[in-house]
N, C-alpha and C positions, 0 to 999 in steps of 0.2 A: 383146193389150193387158194389161199388168200393172198391178195396183193396188198402190201403195206404202202399206203399212200402217204407220202411225207407231209407233215404238217406245214401249212403255209407260213412262211417266215416274213417278217416285216421288212419291207424294203426301206431303203433310206428315204424314199419319197413319202411312204406312209408313216414311218417312224418320226419324221421331222414335221409332220403336218400338225398344225395347231388350230384348234377350233376357233374360227373367227366369225361372229354373227354377221358381220358386214358382207362376207362372201358366202356364207352358208345359207342366208336368207336374202330375199329380195328387199333390200333396204334402199330407199332413195337417198343417195349421197350427193346429188347434184346441187351445187349452190344456186340460189335464186337471184337472178339479176333483176334490174328494173323492168326490162321488156317481159321477162318470164313472169314476174309478179303481176304485171298488167294482164297478160294472157290468162293466167290462173284466175284472176278476179273475174274477167269476162266469162270464162268457163263456169265459174261458180254461180254467177248470176243466171246464165243460160241454163244451168243444171237445176235451177229451182231454189236457190238460196240468195235472194237479192239483199238480205241484211237490212241495213238502214237506208239503202239507196232511195227507195220510193219516198220515204219520209223527208229525206234531205231535199229531193227534187220538189216535193210538195211545198216545203218551207220556202224554197227559193221562188217558186211560182207565186205563192201567196205574197211574199215580200215584194216581188216586182209589181204585182197587180196593185197592192195597196200603196206602194211608193209612187206609182204613176197617177193613181186616182185621188190620193190624199197627200197633200204637201206636208202635213204634220206627222206622218207615220214614222219617218226615219229621223225625226228630231231627237236630240239626246234625252230630253225629258220624257218623251213617249217610250223610248227604248228602256229607260229605267223603270217606268211603270209596267211595261210588258214583262220585265224580269220578275217584278213583284207578283204580277198576276199569275205567272207560271210556277211560282215557288211551291205552293201547297199541293198543286196537281203533280208536280214532278216528284216531290218527296213521297206522296202516297203511291205513285206509279213505281217508284224504286222498290218499295216493298212488294207490290203486286207482281213484279217481274219474277221474284223467287217462287211464288205460288203458281204462276202461269207456266214456268219452266217445268213444273211437275205435271202440267195438264189439269190443274185444279183451278178453283176460283174462290175469291173472298169478296162476297157482296156486302159484308158488314164493315169494310174498311172506312167508309165515310162516316157512319154513325159511331164507329169506334173512336175516331178522331174527335168527334163532337163530345162524347161522354168523358173522354180523358181531359180535354181542354176545359170542359164544364166544371169538373171537380177541382182542377188546378185553379181556375179563376175564382171559384167560390171559396177555396181555402185562403187565397190571398185577400179577397175583398172582405170576408167576414171576420177573419182573425180567429175563428173557432169553427172548424168544419163540422164537428159533431153537433154543435148548437144550431148551425145554419141549416143543415140537411135533416137533422133529427137523429137521435141516438140509434133508432132502428136501421135507418139507411146507412149510417156510419159503420155500425158493427157488422151489418150485412156485407159491406164493402171489404172490411178487414177479414171477415170469415172467408169470403170468396177468394181473396188474395192468398190466404193461408192454404186453402184447398188446392188452388192451382199450383202453389209452391210444392205441395205434396205430390201432385201429378208430375211436376218437373223432376222431382227427386226419383220417382218411380221409373221415369223414362230416361234417367241419367242425363238430363239436359242441364248441366251444371251452371252454365252462365245465366240461364233464365232463373234458376233457383236462387242464385246470388242477387240478381236484380230484384226479384220479388221479395226475398227476405229483407233486403235493405229497404224496399218500399214499405213493408209492414212496419219496420222499426220507425221510419220517418213519419208514417201516419200516426202511429200510437203516441209518439213523442211530440207531435204537432210541429215538426220542423217545416212541413210543406206550407204552413201559413205564415212563415217568418221571412223567407227570402224567395225571390223569383226562381233562382237556380234550383232550390229544393222543390218548388212547385212543379218545375219542368220535369225533374226526376220522378216525382210522384206521378205525373201524367204518363211518363214512359213506363213506369212499373205497372200501372194499370193496363197499359197496352200490351205489355209482355204477358200479363196474366190472361188477358183475353185471347192472345195468340196461342198460349198453351192449351186453353180450353178448346179453341177451334180445332187445333191439331189432334188433340186427344179424342174428340168426338168423331173426327173423320177417320183416324187410323185405328183406334182401339175399339170404338163402338161400331164403326163401319157405316156411318151415315154419310151420304154423298155431300161433298163440300158445298154444292149449290144449296141444298136444303138447310144444312147447318148454318151457313152464313146468312141466308135469307131470313131464317127465324131470328137470329141474333141481330140482324139489321133492324127488324121491327122491335125487338126487346130493348136495344140500346136507345131507340127513340124515346121510349118511356123513361129509361134510367136517366137520360140527359135532362128531362124535365125535373126529376128529383134532384139532380145535381145543382141546377141553377134556380130551383124553386119557381120554374115557369117565368123567369124574368131574365132580361139581358144584363150581363155583367160586363162593364167596361174594362178593357185591358190596357188602354193607353196611359193610365196613370203610372204604370210600371215601365220604366225606361227600357229595361232589357227586353221585355216582351214587345213593347212598341217598336223597338229597333229591328225586329225580325224582318219586317217587310217595309220599314220606313227609313232605316238608317243605312249608312254606307261604311265600308271599311276605310281606314286611313289609307292614303295613297301608298305608303310603304307596305302596308299589309296586302294590298292588291298585288304589288310586285312580288312580295314574298310568296304569296299563293301561286303566282305564275311560275316562279322559279322552282317551287317544290313540285308542281305538277309536271312541268316540262322536264326538269332534272330527273325526277323519279321515272318518268316514262323513258327517257334516254338511257338511264342506268340499267333498267330492266331489259330494254330492247338490246342494248349492246352486250350485256352479260349473257343473255340467251343466245344471241348469234355466235359469240365466241365459244360458249359451252357446247353448242351443237356442232360447231366446226371441229373442235378438238375431239369430239366423240365420233367423228366421221359421218355425221348425219346431215341431211339436207338443212341448209340454213340460208338466211338472207345475207347477201354480201353487205359489207359495211356501207357502200354507197346507197343502197336501198334503205338501210336503217337510218342513216343520216338524212336522207331525203324526207322520210316520214317525220323525224324529229324536227327538221327545219320547217316543214309546213305547219306543224303544230306550234312551233315557237313563233313564227311570223304572225300567224292568225291570232294567237293568244296575246302577244305583245301589242298588236294593234288594238285589240279590244280593251285591254287594260289601259293603254295610253289614251284612248278615246274617252273611256269612262272617267278618267281622272281629271277631265276638264269640267268646269262649272256648267251644270245643266240647268241652272235656274234662269229662266228667261226674264225674270222680273228683278228689280232692285231688292236686295236683302241678303240673307245668309247664303253662302255658297252651297251648292249641292253637287258634290263630286266624290269620286271613288267607286269602287266596285260594290254594288249593293250586297248586303248580307244575304238577301233573298236569292242571289245567284251563287255566292261563295259557299254557303253551307250545303246546298244540293250538289255542287261540284265535289266538295270534300267527301260527302257521303258516297257519291258515285265512284270516286277513286278507291275508297276503302272497299266497297262492294265488288269492284272489278278485281281487286287483288284476292278477295275472299273466294270468288267464283272461279277465277282462273289460275290461282297459285296454291290452292289448298286441296287436301283430300276430300273435305266436306263438299267443296264446290264441284269436284269431279263426280262425286256420288250423286249430287243433285241432278246433274245433266244425265247421268246414267239412268236414274229412276224415271226422269221425264222421257227418255228415249224408249225404254222397255223396263217396266217395273219388275216383271217376273225374272228377266235375265239378271237384273241388278240384285234381286233377292237371292238368287241361286249363286251369285258370285260372292255372297257374304256381306253385301252392303246392308247396314242397319236401316232399313227402309222407313220404319215407323219413326225412329228418332230424327232422321233427316227431314221427314215430312213435317213433324211437329216443329222442328227448328225453323223451317221455311215459313210456316204460318205465324210463328212467334215473331220473326223478323218483320213480316208483313204488318202485323198489328202494332209493333213498336214504331215502325215508320208512319203508320196511320196516326198514332198519337202525336208524333212530331209534326206531321202535316196538319193535324187539328190545331196545334198551337199557332202555326203560321196562318191558318185560315181564320182563326179567331182574331188575330191581329189585323189581318187584311180587311175583314168585314166589320171591324170596329168593336168587337167584344164577343164573349161567349153567349150565344143566343139559344133559345129553346130549340130551334130547328137547325142548329149547327151540324154540318156534315150530311144533312139530308138532301133531297132533291137530286140534282144531276152531278153532284160532286164525285160520287163513286164512279158513275158512268164515264165521266171525263178522265178520271185516273186510269180506268181500264183502257179507255180509248187511247190515252197517251202511250201506254206500254205497247199496245198492239200496233198503233200507227208507227211507233218507233222501230218496229221490227221483231218484237217478241211474238212467238207463235202461240196461238190459242190451243194448239194440239200438243204442246209440251215438247221439251227437249231442245228448244232453241230460244235464246234471248240473252241480252246483255244489259247491264245497268245503264249504259249510255242511251239505250233505246228509250228509257223513261224520260230523260232530259230532252232528247230530240222531239219525241212525241208531245211532251208538255209544251214545248215551244210552238209546235203546230197548233195545238189546242188553244193556247192563249192568244196566238196571232189572229185567229178568226174573229173572236168578239172584239179584240182590240182594234182591228182595222175597220170592222163594220160600225163600231160605235163612233168612229171618226167621220162617218157619213151620216149627217142628220136626216137624210131623206130615206134611209133604209130602216125598216122596223126591226126590233130586237128578235122577232121570230125567225129572221133569216139566219141567226146564229145557230139555232138548233138544227135547221134544215141543212146548212152547209156542213156542220160538224157531223151530223148523221151520215151524210153522203161521203165525207172523207173516211169515216170509220168503216163504212160498207166497202169502199174501195180497198182500204187496207186489209180487211178481212178476206176479200176476194183474192187479193194478191197472195196472202198467206195460204189460202186453200189451194190456189193454182200452183204455187211454188212447191207446196208439200206433195201434190199429186205428181208433178214432174220429177221431183227428187226420188219419189217412190218407184216410179217407172224405170229410172236409171239403175 
């Protein structure tokens, strides 16, 4: 005898139930107030992620020490010089942040900047690049750019392919020797070609990035000698090039840059807070958002206002305005911050740096993202080389060699970018470069201190930063 069990019928409660992810999963929907944000930050630091805090504290300590011991340190003219001294380091460090997030390294960034600036300077100075460097070197350069363009095509790195392709056209038609703008683009195109080569050798051939870039570091030293014919080439006759580290923005341009940066940050922050609130997710309350915007606005307005005063202590032309050596790195930093924080490609970069195998299994195009990161790094190295050539007086045979690369890596790491990958922000490069530039700037104002002290203190600061990175990584892993 069987018993017929009635089928369960949907009650009004189950029938009317609608799937709501906010109630079906544990999603934090609590708005963050100012006290909560402060407690979260303290917990983040204690949990092993200090971010840029150590570098900011180090910059403050160095500033206080030099301000007390050197009356000229905080003068307007010295601050302007300090910004110029930090420019090429900050730009190269901006590119290195992308590679360091992957847990990789690019030891050739310094000499990459040297070879790119060397060819650009030779093109402008000679009026005929093929005649100046010889047809063999000239056509070898063109062939190398074409080959890396093919690699960019095979890896579907379309933006790099466009830049390299235009660079080849500019080179063959001789446009790079006619105007400074074209010479700059020519240098960047060479940098993009080098970056594609670096990334291809690391990802497709499988050579460790340390070995690849160390080998190319040595190779580009020799290529730079070919580019400048073992002679120094002055860049100061070209006003645009000379202005990279010696000229200042018009006062109105400084205020415009301030409004764009602060206004953009405010717009993105407010929009994000409102969007998360409407989606029922945890969000910063408007008071917290406005507090952050207000701090940035007050600090930025004071800096622009102060730099717009005449910094020339002697009779003569006025020196005022935000230096281009500060404005251009800030513009690049803002653009890269958006690229890393607001695009799929940026999220993929962090995912690869955190765990490359997990990222690969999740469908992330690991090789393409890696090649793109190396390409951006070398492109920034080319721009940094242009700034370095201007600051040092011209494209020299040893441009980009020595400790230039080491200081750029140190700037990124001191600023808070992890050597182990997965963590870093473009702002780290600018903060770290400020620390790196402050050390020699302050020491050189002390006539009784030898220059050797610069290397000792810089090395100690880098060691401390690396130690903080290692300890914080260990603590975050334990948690």
